[in-house]
LUMMAR-961102 format. One line per field, with one value per residue (C-alpha): residue in one letter; x, y, z; residue number from 1. Coordinates in steps of 0.02 Angstrom, whole numbers, always signed. Each point is the difference from the previous one (the first is absolute). Example, Ala and Ser with C-alpha at 12.3 -4.5 7.8 and 13.67 -1.06 7.14 Angstrom:
2
r	(A / S)
px	(+615 / +69)
py	(-225 / +172)
pz	(+390 / -33)
k	(1 / 2)
REM end
This chain:
358
r	(M / P / L / T / D / F / R / T / L / G / R / S / G / L / V / V / S / P / L / A / L / G / T / M / T / F / G / P / G / P / F / G / A / D / E / R / T / S / R / A / I / F / D / A / Y / R / D / G / G / G / N / F / V / D / T / A / D / I / Y / S / G / G / V / S / E / E / L / V / G / K / F / I / R / E / T / R / S / R / D / E / I / V / L / A / T / K / F / G / F / N / A / S / S / S / P / L / T / A / P / R / G / R / G / G / N / P / H / A / G / G / A / G / A / K / N / I / H / R / A / L / E / Q / S / L / K / R / L / G / T / D / Y / I / D / L / Y / W / M / H / V / W / D / G / V / T / P / V / E / E / I / V / Q / T / L / G / N / L / V / T / A / G / K / I / R / Y / F / G / F / S / D / M / P / A / W / L / A / M / K / A / A / T / I / A / A / E / R / R / V / P / G / P / I / A / M / Q / L / E / Y / S / L / V / A / R / D / V / E / S / E / H / L / P / V / A / R / E / A / G / M / G / V / L / P / W / S / P / L / A / G / G / F / L / S / G / K / Y / N / R / A / D / T / G / G / S / G / R / L / S / G / P / N / P / F / G / N / S / K / F / T / D / Q / N / W / A / I / L / E / V / L / R / E / V / A / A / E / L / D / R / S / M / A / E / T / A / L / A / W / V / M / A / R / P / G / V / A / S / T / L / I / G / A / S / K / V / A / Q / L / Q / S / N / I / A / A / T / E / I / R / F / S / Q / S / Q / T / Q / R / L / N / E / A / S / A / P / L / P / T / F / S / S / S / L / T / M / R / G / L / R / S / M / L / F / G / G / H / E / V / A / G / W / N / E)
px	(-1531 / -62 / -149 / -124 / +41 / -164 / -77 / -153 / +21 / -23 / -150 / -103 / -21 / +87 / +131 / +169 / +167 / +159 / +53 / -117 / +34 / -2 / -42 / +63 / +135 / -146 / -4 / +87 / +106 / +197 / +16 / -163 / -16 / -90 / -135 / +106 / +112 / -136 / -74 / +125 / +30 / -187 / +33 / +142 / -69 / -154 / +105 / +91 / -173 / -31 / -176 / -2 / +1 / +20 / -53 / -59 / -103 / +154 / +117 / +51 / -149 / -107 / +98 / +51 / -173 / -39 / +147 / -43 / -169 / +44 / +134 / -135 / -132 / +119 / +61 / -171 / +63 / -133 / -61 / +184 / +78 / -31 / -6 / +32 / -16 / +5 / -85 / +55 / +115 / -75 / +32 / -81 / +78 / +122 / -25 / +151 / -86 / -193 / -75 / -47 / +111 / -141 / +111 / -51 / -163 / +6 / -121 / +120 / +103 / -14 / -94 / -170 / -146 / -27 / +177 / +7 / -162 / +68 / +185 / -61 / -123 / +153 / +103 / -121 / -15 / +180 / +27 / -136 / -96 / -149 / +101 / +160 / +65 / +88 / -15 / +124 / -22 / +148 / +52 / -111 / -48 / +23 / -197 / -122 / -73 / +52 / -197 / -31 / +140 / -55 / -177 / +33 / +111 / -103 / -150 / +98 / +46 / -174 / -59 / +129 / +116 / +141 / +32 / +133 / +73 / +164 / +83 / +179 / +106 / -104 / +20 / -5 / -136 / -116 / +21 / -37 / -147 / -62 / +4 / -87 / -155 / -7 / -2 / -122 / -123 / +25 / +36 / +163 / +159 / +164 / +105 / +176 / +106 / +149 / +140 / +179 / +97 / +177 / +183 / +6 / -179 / -50 / -104 / -153 / +34 / -32 / -182 / -52 / +45 / -70 / -167 / -9 / +23 / -130 / -131 / +37 / +77 / +134 / +156 / +45 / +175 / +28 / +177 / +80 / +149 / +6 / -21 / +155 / +126 / -6 / +44 / +163 / +15 / +53 / +141 / +57 / +112 / -124 / -162 / -53 / -40 / -144 / -94 / -184 / +95 / +107 / -93 / -174 / -89 / -121 / +156 / +110 / +173 / -79 / +78 / +171 / +42 / +133 / -89 / -68 / +162 / +39 / -145 / +59 / +152 / -76 / -117 / +144 / +93 / -152 / -38 / +176 / -15 / -174 / +85 / -150 / -30 / -19 / -177 / -46 / +64 / -94 / -158 / +3 / +18 / -143 / -102 / +52 / -65 / -132 / -177 / +66 / -124 / +54 / +140 / -26 / +121 / +33 / +95 / +38 / +99 / -46 / +173 / -42 / -162 / +98 / +117 / -131 / -102 / +174 / -1 / -132 / +138 / +102 / +16 / +96 / +97 / -46 / +159 / -28 / -165 / +76 / +124 / -129 / -131 / +151 / +67 / -163 / -90 / -80 / +28 / -135 / -140 / -126 / -125 / +122 / +59 / -168 / +27 / +161 / +46 / +101 / -154 / -123 / +103 / +12 / -188 / -33 / +130 / +152 / -111 / +9 / -181 / -65 / -138 / -137 / +50 / +199)
py	(-307 / -60 / -146 / +139 / +79 / -60 / -2 / -67 / -173 / +48 / +91 / -48 / +80 / -150 / +76 / -100 / +17 / -7 / -170 / -127 / -145 / -172 / -148 / -144 / -36 / -6 / -186 / -177 / -8 / +13 / +184 / +9 / +80 / -67 / +94 / +99 / +53 / +35 / +106 / +99 / +43 / +51 / +119 / +79 / +31 / +72 / +94 / +106 / +57 / -151 / -25 / -122 / -189 / -120 / -198 / -146 / -151 / -111 / +73 / -116 / -124 / +144 / +32 / +175 / +51 / -66 / +75 / +168 / -1 / -59 / +162 / +125 / -65 / +0 / +190 / +53 / +86 / -76 / +185 / +70 / -152 / -13 / -184 / -91 / -187 / -97 / -153 / -99 / -143 / -167 / -79 / -178 / -171 / +14 / -125 / -93 / -38 / +12 / -165 / -113 / +116 / +122 / +144 / +155 / +80 / +118 / +125 / +46 / +105 / +116 / +167 / -85 / +69 / -161 / +12 / +179 / -32 / -150 / +76 / +171 / -90 / -100 / +158 / +90 / -142 / -24 / +192 / +40 / +129 / +33 / +106 / -9 / +191 / -57 / -168 / -70 / -114 / -92 / -53 / -6 / -192 / +23 / -49 / +101 / +140 / +172 / +34 / -120 / +58 / +177 / -45 / -113 / +112 / +151 / -90 / -38 / +193 / +49 / -143 / +96 / -177 / +99 / +188 / -12 / -126 / -16 / -129 / -77 / -100 / +24 / +60 / +201 / -39 / -80 / +127 / +132 / -82 / -18 / +187 / +41 / -130 / +75 / +182 / -21 / -112 / +135 / -134 / -28 / -27 / -53 / +138 / -87 / -126 / -96 / -53 / -48 / +163 / +29 / +66 / -168 / -32 / +147 / -74 / +61 / +180 / -69 / -3 / -33 / +157 / +111 / -97 / +36 / +178 / +12 / -107 / +94 / -146 / +6 / -108 / -116 / -73 / -161 / -81 / +167 / -99 / -123 / -128 / +66 / +9 / +178 / +17 / -83 / -150 / -93 / +6 / -72 / -117 / -75 / +7 / -139 / +35 / +16 / +136 / -9 / -15 / -158 / -166 / -20 / +169 / +87 / +102 / -134 / +67 / +144 / +124 / -57 / +73 / +109 / +153 / -13 / -26 / +162 / +78 / -47 / +75 / +165 / -17 / -39 / +147 / +132 / -98 / +37 / +186 / +5 / -87 / -121 / -186 / -59 / -63 / +172 / +98 / -148 / +20 / +210 / -5 / -120 / +113 / +155 / -88 / +112 / -102 / -65 / +15 / -121 / -116 / -182 / -53 / -168 / -45 / -149 / +111 / +164 / +63 / -25 / +91 / +150 / -8 / +16 / +151 / +80 / +5 / +134 / +113 / -20 / +147 / -20 / +122 / +20 / -91 / -136 / -41 / +13 / -127 / -111 / +36 / -36 / -154 / -86 / +62 / -142 / -53 / +100 / -101 / +31 / +68 / +127 / +61 / +71 / +125 / +44 / +191 / -15 / -78 / +126 / +147 / -74 / -9 / +179 / +82 / +16 / +49 / -71 / -16 / -42 / -134 / +55 / -117 / +32)
pz	(+1595 / +169 / +11 / +29 / -169 / -43 / -194 / -100 / -84 / -163 / -49 / +151 / +192 / +77 / +99 / +22 / +65 / -111 / +57 / +23 / +113 / -85 / +117 / -101 / +122 / +133 / +42 / -32 / -148 / -27 / +7 / +116 / +162 / +153 / +90 / +118 / -125 / -115 / +116 / +37 / -188 / +5 / +148 / -61 / -177 / +106 / +115 / -153 / -71 / -125 / -43 / -153 / +35 / -121 / -2 / -114 / +35 / -57 / +117 / +137 / -54 / +69 / +153 / -73 / +9 / +179 / +62 / -81 / +47 / +194 / +2 / -60 / +122 / +149 / -53 / -23 / -173 / -130 / -35 / -32 / -97 / -194 / +4 / -167 / -42 / -155 / -84 / -153 / +44 / +11 / +187 / -20 / -33 / -136 / -150 / +79 / +188 / -46 / +19 / -139 / -114 / -19 / +34 / +120 / -17 / -155 / +92 / +139 / -124 / -134 / -29 / -38 / +115 / +76 / +65 / +44 / +119 / +74 / +25 / +77 / +123 / +62 / +8 / +110 / +122 / +25 / +6 / +126 / -92 / -110 / -141 / -106 / -37 / -146 / -89 / -120 / -138 / +42 / -176 / -157 / -45 / -193 / -22 / +112 / -117 / +49 / +4 / +119 / +108 / +15 / +22 / +143 / +87 / -22 / +64 / +153 / +32 / -27 / +125 / +127 / +13 / -77 / -10 / -157 / -107 / -105 / -105 / +14 / -135 / -152 / -168 / -26 / -120 / +124 / +120 / -113 / -83 / +180 / +37 / -176 / +48 / +180 / -88 / -126 / +104 / +156 / +108 / +135 / -93 / +46 / +103 / +11 / -96 / +98 / -103 / +29 / -23 / +39 / -63 / -74 / -57 / -107 / -129 / +59 / -56 / -181 / +21 / +188 / +64 / -149 / +24 / +181 / -30 / -145 / +106 / +173 / +93 / +118 / -23 / +166 / -35 / +62 / +23 / -7 / +49 / -122 / +138 / +91 / -154 / +7 / +197 / -51 / +104 / -161 / -119 / -174 / +91 / +109 / -32 / +135 / +188 / +83 / -86 / -102 / -151 / +49 / -47 / -65 / -14 / -103 / -87 / -44 / -45 / -106 / +122 / -50 / -159 / -67 / +3 / +168 / +61 / -85 / +52 / +198 / -19 / -34 / +127 / +135 / -63 / +27 / +172 / +43 / -52 / +114 / +153 / -7 / -26 / -189 / +50 / +65 / -162 / -112 / +89 / -7 / -185 / -34 / +124 / -102 / -169 / -77 / +23 / +154 / +143 / +125 / -1 / +83 / +136 / +93 / +144 / +115 / +115 / +92 / -54 / -180 / +5 / +89 / -132 / -145 / +98 / +10 / -224 / +43 / +49 / -159 / -136 / -143 / -98 / -187 / -48 / +111 / -62 / -182 / +23 / +103 / -158 / -136 / +75 / +33 / -171 / -88 / -171 / -119 / -48 / -143 / +116 / +96 / -167 / -43 / +144 / -39 / +2 / -168 / -82 / +69 / -50 / -190 / +14 / +46 / -118 / +102 / +162 / +163 / +45 / +184 / +43 / +118 / +113 / +5)
k	(1 / 2 / 3 / 4 / 5 / 6 / 7 / 8 / 9 / 10 / 11 / 12 / 13 / 14 / 15 / 16 / 17 / 18 / 19 / 20 / 21 / 22 / 23 / 24 / 25 / 26 / 27 / 28 / 29 / 30 / 31 / 32 / 33 / 34 / 35 / 36 / 37 / 38 / 39 / 40 / 41 / 42 / 43 / 44 / 45 / 46 / 47 / 48 / 49 / 50 / 51 / 52 / 53 / 54 / 55 / 56 / 57 / 58 / 59 / 60 / 61 / 62 / 63 / 64 / 65 / 66 / 67 / 68 / 69 / 70 / 71 / 72 / 73 / 74 / 75 / 76 / 77 / 78 / 79 / 80 / 81 / 82 / 83 / 84 / 85 / 86 / 87 / 88 / 89 / 90 / 91 / 92 / 93 / 94 / 95 / 96 / 97 / 98 / 99 / 100 / 101 / 102 / 103 / 104 / 105 / 106 / 107 / 108 / 109 / 110 / 111 / 112 / 113 / 114 / 115 / 116 / 117 / 118 / 119 / 120 / 121 / 122 / 123 / 124 / 125 / 126 / 127 / 128 / 129 / 130 / 131 / 132 / 133 / 134 / 135 / 136 / 137 / 138 / 139 / 140 / 141 / 142 / 143 / 144 / 145 / 146 / 147 / 148 / 149 / 150 / 151 / 152 / 153 / 154 / 155 / 156 / 157 / 158 / 159 / 160 / 161 / 162 / 163 / 164 / 165 / 166 / 167 / 168 / 169 / 170 / 171 / 172 / 173 / 174 / 175 / 176 / 177 / 178 / 179 / 180 / 181 / 182 / 183 / 184 / 185 / 186 / 187 / 188 / 189 / 190 / 191 / 192 / 193 / 194 / 195 / 196 / 197 / 198 / 199 / 200 / 201 / 202 / 203 / 204 / 205 / 206 / 207 / 208 / 209 / 210 / 211 / 212 / 213 / 214 / 215 / 216 / 217 / 218 / 219 / 220 / 221 / 222 / 223 / 224 / 225 / 226 / 227 / 228 / 229 / 230 / 231 / 232 / 233 / 234 / 235 / 236 / 237 / 238 / 239 / 240 / 241 / 242 / 243 / 244 / 245 / 246 / 247 / 248 / 249 / 250 / 251 / 252 / 253 / 254 / 255 / 256 / 257 / 258 / 259 / 260 / 261 / 262 / 263 / 264 / 265 / 266 / 267 / 268 / 269 / 270 / 271 / 272 / 273 / 274 / 275 / 276 / 277 / 278 / 279 / 280 / 281 / 282 / 283 / 284 / 285 / 286 / 287 / 288 / 289 / 290 / 291 / 292 / 293 / 294 / 295 / 296 / 297 / 298 / 299 / 300 / 301 / 302 / 303 / 304 / 305 / 306 / 307 / 308 / 309 / 310 / 311 / 312 / 313 / 314 / 315 / 316 / 317 / 318 / 319 / 320 / 321 / 322 / 323 / 324 / 325 / 326 / 327 / 328 / 329 / 330 / 331 / 332 / 333 / 334 / 335 / 336 / 337 / 338 / 339 / 340 / 341 / 342 / 343 / 344 / 345 / 346 / 347 / 348 / 349 / 350 / 351 / 352 / 353 / 354 / 355 / 356 / 357 / 358)
REM end
C-alpha cells in the first residue's frame, strides 16, 4: 500500500493517498518545525507520491497555512495536491486578555455562516489559492443548526470556493442529519468525517463509523498513535519526559489506563514479530480498519514521516489482527449491542443475515 495506492474519499470523486500529511507541526510551537524542516517534510511526503495535505486556520496562528501555501506555490503542485483546511476554533482575543473584559469576538469562531465566510476568506489569503479542495468543520459549536451549516458549505461548493466539505469532531447524529438533508434537497453534502481513532480510541466504532458507512463518508482518523502513546515512548513507571502526553495537553492522563497499558503490551509483541516499530504497527492497524479512507500523520522530523510511510508496507496475519482487535476491543455500549450478531441471529430465527453494506 504505497502512497500512490489512491482511493476516493467517501462517495465522491476526490482521489487521495492512504496517508494524509497533517501540518499542525508546521510553524512555531513546542512540537513545531521551522520552515526549513517543514519544507523537508513536505518534500519527503511528495517524493513518496502523497497528494493529500491537511492544515487548519488555527495551526500555529495561521503560519501552517502560510507555509503550506508557499510550498505548493514553489513546487507548482496545486493541481496535483488535495488541499484541506479547517474552520471553527476562535483565534480572537480570549476573555482573559480582551480589552474591557468584553471577551473575544464570538463571530471569529463557530460554524455559523458569518464565521465560515470570514474564516474561508482568510484561509484563502494565507494559502495563496482561490479554492480549497476539502473544507472541514473543525469542531461543531453545539448551537449552529445543521441546516445552516449544510446550506452555507453547499453554497460555497456551488460558488467554486471549495470543492467538497467534511466534518471533524461532531456527534454522529449531526453528520447523519447533514447527509440526509443534503440528499433530500439534492445539494452537496459532507463526504468525510475526521475523528480520533486508534487502538486505544475505538469508541467511534459504535455510531460514527456506521453513520459514515451508511452516508457514504470516508473516515480520516487523527492521532492514530494516541499522541505518541502507541509509539512505546512511555512506560507505566515513568509517564514524564518530553512527549506530547507530558505536561499540559489535550489528552491529559486519559491514555495512561490499565487497559491501554495492556493493549500496548500486545502491540509490542506483534511489532516484534513483524520486526517493525510499535508506531508503524499501530498505524498499519488503523489504516486497515473498515471504512478508513486515509489516515492523518504528523511529523516534526523527516525520519518520523519516513517511519509513518513505512507502515504502508505492513501486512498482518489473521492471528496478529485478531490479537490486536481483541486486546483493544472497547466495552460494549447500548448502540453497539444493537448490531451484535447474536441479536441479529435471534431476530432472524437463528440465521446470520448479512446487511447490504457489510
